[in-house]
Each structure stands twice: as C-alpha cells, then as structure tokens.
N, C-alpha and C positions, 0 to 999 in steps of 0.2 A: 647716591652721590650726584650732586648737581654740577652744572657747567663751571660755576665759580670754584667749587671745591676741586674739580679736576684741574683747573688752571693753576691753582695753588700747589698742586702736587709737584714733586721734584721732576727734573727733566728725564732722568732714567730711573724709573721705579724698580725696585728689586724685591721680589717676594722672598727669595732665599739669598744666601750669600753669593751663590754662583749663577743665579738666574737674573738676567737683565730684561726689562720691558720698557718700551717707549709707546707713546700714544700716536695713533695713526694721523690724527688731525693736528695735534699740538706740536710734537717734536719728533717726526720720523727721522730715521738715520739717512745719511747720504747714500749708503748702499741701497736702501729701499727706494730712494728717489731714482737712482739709475735703473733699477729693475723695473720700477713703475713706468719709466719713460722708454723701456725696452732698448736701452743702450747697453748691450751685453759686454762690449769691450770696456767701456768706462766702469761698469759694475765690477768686472774682473780686476781692474787696476785698483779700485777702491777696496775690494776685499783683500788684496795683497798688502796694501798699505795700512789698512785698519782691520786686522783679523778679528778684533773683538766684536765688530758689528755683525759678523757671521753668526754669532751666538746670541744676538739681541732679538727678542720677540717683539713683533709689531702687533699691537692690540687695538681693536676698534670697539668702543663702548657706546651704549645707548645714552642719548642726551639727558633723559629724565631720571631713570633709575640706576644708570651706571653699570648695567649688566654687560657682560662680554658678548659682542656680536660675532667676532672671529679673532683668532689668535694664531699667528703664523710666524715661522722663521723665514729668512730669505730663501732657504732651500725649498720650503713648502710652496712659496710663491712661484718659483721657477718650475717646479713639477706640475703646477696647475696650468702652465702654458701648453697650448696644443702643439706648438712647434717643438717643444722639448719632448712631449709624449710620443709624437709620431715621427720626428726626425725629418729627413729629406725624402719627400715622395717623388720628386722629379729631379734626377741628377743633372739635367741640362739647365736647371734654374740656378745660376751662379749665386745670386743673392740669398736664396734659401739655403744653399750649401754653406755659405759663409756664416749666416746667422746660426745654423745648427751647430757648426763647429765652435763658434764663440760661446754658445750656451753650454756645450759640453765642457769647454775649458773653464767657464765660470763655476759650474757644478763641481769640477775637480778641485778648484781653489777653495770653494766653500767647505767641501768635505775634508780637505787637508787642514783648513783652519779650525773646523769644529766637527770632528768625526761623529760626535754624539747626535748631530742633527739628523742622521739617517735613522736613528732609533727613537727620535722624539716625536710623539703624537701631538696633533694640534688639539684645539678645544673640542673637536668632534671625535677624537680618538683615531684619526686617520694619520698613518705614517706617510712620508713622502712617496714611498713606493705605491701605496694605495691610491694616492692622488694621481700619480703618473699613469698607472694602468687604467684608471677611470676615464682619463682623457684620451686614451690611445685610439679608440674607435676601430679596432681590428687591425691597426698598423703600428704596433708598439716599436719603440726605439730601443733595440737590444743593447746599444752602447751605453745609454744612460742607465738602463736596468742593471747592467754589469757594474757600473760605478757605485750605485746604491747598495747592491748586494755585496760588493767587496768590502764596504764599510760596516755593514750589518747583515751577515748571512742569515741570522735567525728571523729576519723579517718575513721569510716564506711561511712561517708557522703562526704569525700574529694576525688576529682577526680584527676587522674594523667594527664600527658600531652596528652594522647589519649582520655581523657574524660571518663575514666572508674573508677568506685568506686571499693573498695576491694571486694565487693560482685560480681561485674561483672567479675573481674579477676579470682576469685575462681570458678565461674560457667564455664568460658571458659576453665580453666585448668582441671576441673573434667569432662566436656563433651569431651574434646580432649582425656583424658586418658581412658574414658569409650568407646569411638568409636574406639580407636586404640588397646585396650587390648582385653582380652577374656571375659570380663564381659557383652558384648552385649549392651553397652550403659548405664549400671546401675551405680548409684552413690555409691562410697565406704563409709565405716563407717567413715573414717577420714574426707571425704568431708562433710558428714552430721554433724559430730562434729564441724568442722570449721564453717559451716553455722549456727549452734546453737550459737557458740561463737559470731559471727557477729550480730546475732539477739539480744543476751543479751546486747552487747555493744550499739546497737541502742536504746534499751530500756533504758539503763542507761543514754545515751546522751539526750534522750527525757526527762527523769526525771530531769536531770540537767538543761536543757533549761527551763522546766516548773518551776523549783524552782527559777531560776534566774528571770524569768518573774514575778512570784508571789512576789519575794522580791522587784523587781523594782516597781511593782504596790503598794506594801506596803510603800516603800520609798516615792513615789509620793504622796500617800494619806497622809503620815505623814507631808510632806512638805506643802501640801495644807492646812492641819489642822493648822500647825504652822503659815502659812501665814495668815489664817483667824483669828487666835488668835492675831497675831501681828497687823493685820488691826484693830481689835476691840480695842486693847490697844492704837494704834495710834489715833484712833478716840476719845477715852476717853481723851488722852493727849491733843488733839486739842481742845476738848470741855473745858477742864480745863484751857488751855492757853487762850482761848477766854474769858472765865469768868474772869480770872485774868486781861486780857487786858481791858475788859469792866470796871472792878473795878478800874483799874489804870486810865482809862480815866475819870471815875467819880471823882476819887480823884484829878486828874489834873484839872478838871472843878471846883471842890470845892476850890482848891488852887488858881486857877485863880480868882475866885470870891473873895477869901480872899485878894488876891493881889490887886485887884481893890478897895476893901474896904480900904485896907491899904493906897493905893495911894490917895484915896479920903480923907481919914483921914489926910494924910500928907498935902494935898492941903488945907484941911479945918483947919489944925492946924500948919500952917507954923510958926506962932508965937511961937509954942511949939517945934520947930525943935531942938533946943539945948537939950531940955530934952528928946526928943524921938529919938536922933541919935543912942543911944545904941540899942533901940528896932528895929530901921530900919536896923542896921547892922545884928542883929540876924535874922531878916526876910529875908535879902538878902542871908545870909548863908543857911538858910533853903531852900530858893529857888534854890540855886546852888545844894544843896544835892538832892533836888527833881528832878532837871533836869538830874543829873547824874543817878539817879535811873530810870528815864524815858528812858534815852539812853540805859542803861543796859537791860531794859525790851524790848526795840525795837530790840536790838541785839539778845537777846534770842529768840524773836519771829521769826526773820529771820532764825536763826539756826534751829528752830523747823520746819519752812516751808521747808527748804532744806532736813531735815530728812524725812519729810512727802513725798516729791517728790521722794526720794530714795526708800522709802517703796512702793510707787505707781508703780515705775518701776519694782521692784521685783515681785509685785503682777501680773503685766501685763505679765512678762516673765513666771511666773508659770502658768498663765491661758493659754498662748500660748502653752506651753509644754503639758498641760492637753488636749487641743483641738487636738493637733497632735496625742497624744496617743489614744484619743477617735476615731479619724478618722481611724487610723490603725486597731483598734479593730473592727470598723464597717466593714472595708473591709474584715477582717478575717471571721467575722460572715456571710457576704454575700457569700464568697467562700464556707464556710461550708454548707450553705443552698443550693447552686447550686449543690454541691456534693451529698447532701442528696436527692435532687429531681432526679438527674441522677441515683442514686442507686435505688430509688423507681421505676423509669421507667424500668430499667433493670430487676428488680424483677418481675414486671408485665409481661414483655415480656417472661421471663423464665417460669412463671406460665402458660401463654397461650400455650407455646410450649409443656410443660408437659401435659396439658389437651389434646391437639391434639394428642400427642403421645399415651396417654392412650386410646383415642378413636380408633386410628389406630390399637393398639394392640388387643382391644376387637374385632374389625372387622376381623382382621387376625385370631384370635383364632376361631371365628365362621366359617370363610371360611375354615380353616384347618379341623375343625370337619366335615363340610359338605363334603369336599373332601375325608376324611377318610371313611365316609359312602358310598360315590359313589365308592370308590376304593374297599370296601368289596363287594358291589353289582356286580362290574365288575369282581371281582375274581370268584364269584359264577357263573356268566354267562360264564366266560371263561372255568371254569371246566366242566360246562354242555356241552358247544359247543365242547370242546376237546373230551369228551367222545363220543358225537354224531359223530364227524368226525372220531374218531378211529373205531367206529362201521361200518361207511360207508366204510372206507378204508379196513377193514377186508372183508366186503362183496364183494367189487370190486376186491380184491386180489383173493378171491375164484373163482369169475366169470372169472377173467383173466386166472387163472390156467386151468379151464375147457375149455376156448376158445383156449388156446394154445394147449391143448391135442387134441381137435377136429380139429384144423387147421393142426396139425402134421399128424393126420390120413388122413385128406382129401388131404394133400399134397402128401402123399405116394400113395394114390389111383390115384391121378392125374398123378403122375409120371409113374405109371404102365400103365395108359391109353395112355399116350403119347408114351410110348415105344411100345405098342401093339395096334395100331389104328384099325387093321382089325379083331381083336379078342375081341371086346368090348361086354361085357355082359350087354346089356342095362337095363335089368330088375334088375340085382344086383346093377348097378350104381344108377338106380332110387330108389331102396330100401335104399341104403346107404345114398343117399342125403336126403331122407325123414327122416331117423334116425338122421342125422346131424342137419336138420332144427328143429326137435323136441327138440334137446338138447340146441340149441342156444337161449339165452334170448334176451330181447330187447336191451341191451347194445351192443350186438355183431352184430347187423343188418348191420352196414356199412361194416364190414369185410366179412359178409355173401354175401352182394351184390357184393363186389369186386371179391370174389371167384366165385360167380354165373356168373359174366360177363366173367371171364377168361374161365370157363367151356363152356359157351354158344358160345364164340368165337371159342373155340376148336371144339365144335360140328358143328358149322356152316362151319368150314373148311372141315370137314369130311361129309358134306351133310346130316346132320340130318334133319328129317322131323319135321313138325310143331306139329305132334301129341305128340312127346316126350316133346317138349317145353310146350305144353298145359298141359301135365301131371305135369311137373315141376311147371308150373304156378298154377295149382290146389293145389299142395303141399304148395306153398308159400302162397296161399290165406288162408290156414288153420290158419296160425299165423298172418294174416294181421291185425287183430283187436288190437293186442298188439303193433303195430309199431307207432312211432310218425308221425306227418303229413309230415315233411320234407322227411322222409324215404319213405313214400308212394309215394310222388311226384317223388322222384328219381327212384323208381321202375317202375312207369308209363312211365317215359322217357326212361328207359332201355328197356321195352317191346315194346314201340313204335318204337325204333330204329331197333328192330328185326322184325317189321311189324306185331306185335300182337295187338289184340284189347284190349283197356283199358277203357271200358265204366263203368258206375257206378254200373251195376249189377255184373261185374266181380271183380272190385277193389273198394269196397265201402270205403269212407273216414270216419274216426272217427271225431266227432264234437269237442271233447276237446283233448288237448295234455296231454298224460299221459301214 
C-alpha cells in the first residue's frame, strides 16, 4: 500500500463490523491527541463524551509497503507510560500525585466505556497488563493492576510473545530492581502488593472457571433429563399409536368381513338388486370414507415414525456429548491422582531427610559435649604443665646465673695464669679448682669438662707432672657419682688422651642415669 492509497482510505477503517481503526498520521482520534499530549484530565473528559473512541485502534503503518508498525488502543498507550506503571514514588510531590490520580481515573473511564480493552492484545500479542508490568521497574502500581484485573481476571494466565505470564514479568522486574538497588535483592512492598493482586485475580479466575464448569454440568444434566423425559413421552406416543393402528387394522378387518358379506349378499340377492341399490351406494360411500381414514392414519403413522427417528438422533447426540464429558472428567481425575501420589512420595522423602537430620544433630551434640569435656581436661593439664615448666625454667635460670659467675671467675684466673706462667701457685690453683668443682651442679658438667680440657692443655704445654693431674682427677672423682653416664664416658676418654688410668676402681660407673 502506497501513501496515496492510504490517503484515499476512509477516515475510520474497520476490519470487522465491531472493530474501528484510525491512522496515526492521517486521522488520529481526539482522545489519542489528549493522551499523546499527556493531558490526562482532558483525555478523561473526551472519553466520557465520546466513549466510542475508547475502542478505536490507533495504527501506524510503514510508508512503502504499508505493513503495521504498531497497533494500540488508548488503554495500551496509557499502560506504556512509566507514571501509570509505577504510580507515585514520592508522596510529597503534589504534581506527581495529581497526575497519578488523573491517569487512574482515565483508565477507569476507558475500562468502563470498553471493558474488552483489558483482554485485547496489541499487534505484538501484549495485553495492557503485560505492558504495565514491563514498565514497572520493581515499583508496580497495585491500584492500576487491580483496575485491569477487575475487568479481565483471566489475564494472569495469558502469556506474551516471549511465553511469560504477568507473574513472570513482575518477578523479573522486582528481581532486577532488587539486584541493582541498595536493597540487597529484597522484594519491595509494592512488588508484594502486586503479587497479592495477581494471586487474588487467579483465585477469581479459578472461581469463574469452576462456576462455568458447574453450570455446564448442570445444563448437560438438565438436557439429559429432558431427553429422558422426551424419550419416555415418545415411547408412550408410539405405544398409543401402535394400539390405534392395531384397532384400525381390526376395524379394517371387520369392515372387510362386512364387505364380503355384503358382496355375498349381493350375489345371493341379485334379483333384489333394484331394491338394494340404495343400500349398495351407501355401503360404497362408507367404504370410501373408511379408505380415506385409513390413508390418513397411515400418513400420520409415517410422520410419527419420522419424529421418532429425529428424537433418536437427538438422544444419540446427547449420549455422545455425555460420554465425551465423562472421558475428560476421568482424565482429570487420573491426573489429580498422579499428582497426589507424587506429593505423597515427596512428603515421605522429606520426612526421611528430617529424621536423618535429627539423628545427625543428636550425634553432633553428643560429640560436642565430649569435646568440651576433653577441652576442659586439656586446659587443666596445660595449666599444670605450664606451672611445672615455669618452675623448671626458674631453676635452670638460677643454675645458669651461678654457672656464668663461676665461669667468669675461672676465666679471670685462667687469664692471670696465662699471663704469668712461671709464677704459678699450683696449690692455690688446685684449691680454687676444687672450690669451683664443688659449686658446679650436674647440668654444668659439659662446660666444666671443656674448661678442664683447656686447663689441662695449658698445663701440658708448661710441663706439668702427673701428680697434679692425679690430684685434679681425685677432685673430679668426688663428684663423679652425680654425673650422667655419657659425661663419665667423655671424662674417661679425656683422661685416656692424657695417658691417665681409667679403670673401674678409679672411675666407677653409675648403673642408672640420673
């Protein structure tokens, strides 16, 4: 379709007798102009004064090939507005509140003038409710949703071109708004109100469907009852007609007998023909009348048979419809039974999971109590061992201080001896070493032996005699019983290196380590 062809089209094109269309560019309605200018109050007045424009479709076509770009009712155009979809976000904004109330009043007037608009999809298969929820952005206007659902509750089950129901569109919008905002993915109060409105609409739609189903069942039952009554009446009529037919046949037989008798009498009374001509004529007239009556009865019988055949066809059709409805009811009952069995199986599985979970929780609580007891016992042991180690550390610290003091004194003496090797007072050195040996405990034996080695090496360089070493050995032997086994062995090796004897009588070994 070209532009010239569209210009020659009538002002209000109608595809069907009850559907009006106008072109968006050539002849839009005044109601559309008010809506396009966002003058909601003027649009409401126009819809009240010209209600037929509420049902007029506004169509936009391509300039070259004439294909439809979009096709909307005034109700679709309002539902595509963000103000109608979201309502008032800030109650303190007076202008927003006024615009929102005017749009709601306009939608109320449009639905009152053309209620079918709530159930009319656009060229993309989108209902006004689909368009409204698509523009909500997580803040749906539950007042407008209730207006649309009150006009068409079954909209909750209708899918758009993407296969989404209004409930799916609302969930996607609320989830997107919750994930992108500061709410941490929580559903807003408006979303919950919209979900409740959709739930109520689904309940109303189910109630309407149930009511229609019950009314249909009652109508079918009434038709079946009427058919049974008509069948009984038809049977009674047939019985009565058969009785009348049998009576007629009997009468005809009687008349035939009479006719034969008359003929026999005529044959027998030919000589009385002149006198009986009048009677014969009367008999012939009666015969003709009887034939006519017989023909009428036969015609009536045929008409009754045709009526009976029609009644039989009606009864067969009603039986067929009843069997179809019974089979559909049986399928619904079978589906419900399967769903009930599935629900029972899921319930049993959940109960088994709960029982296993309760058992695990009891086992975990028992284990936790045992671990707490062990932890308390370990705490007591730790405190005891801490105290013991602290005591041992204090003792070792005291011994270490004494050892450092002794080593310092011995180092000073050794320095003095190294500085004056020709003026050694051997007796005082021997006495000092004996005092040092008597002060050193078992823990200081390795340091004592190292000091002894250094002194012996020094004495060996200055040609000490073995008598001095024997005396030192004798002093070492005094404390020998308190030395561990390893230290005794090291002492023997040390003495053996200097050529001294280390038999069992001089260096006896202790049997236990201690």
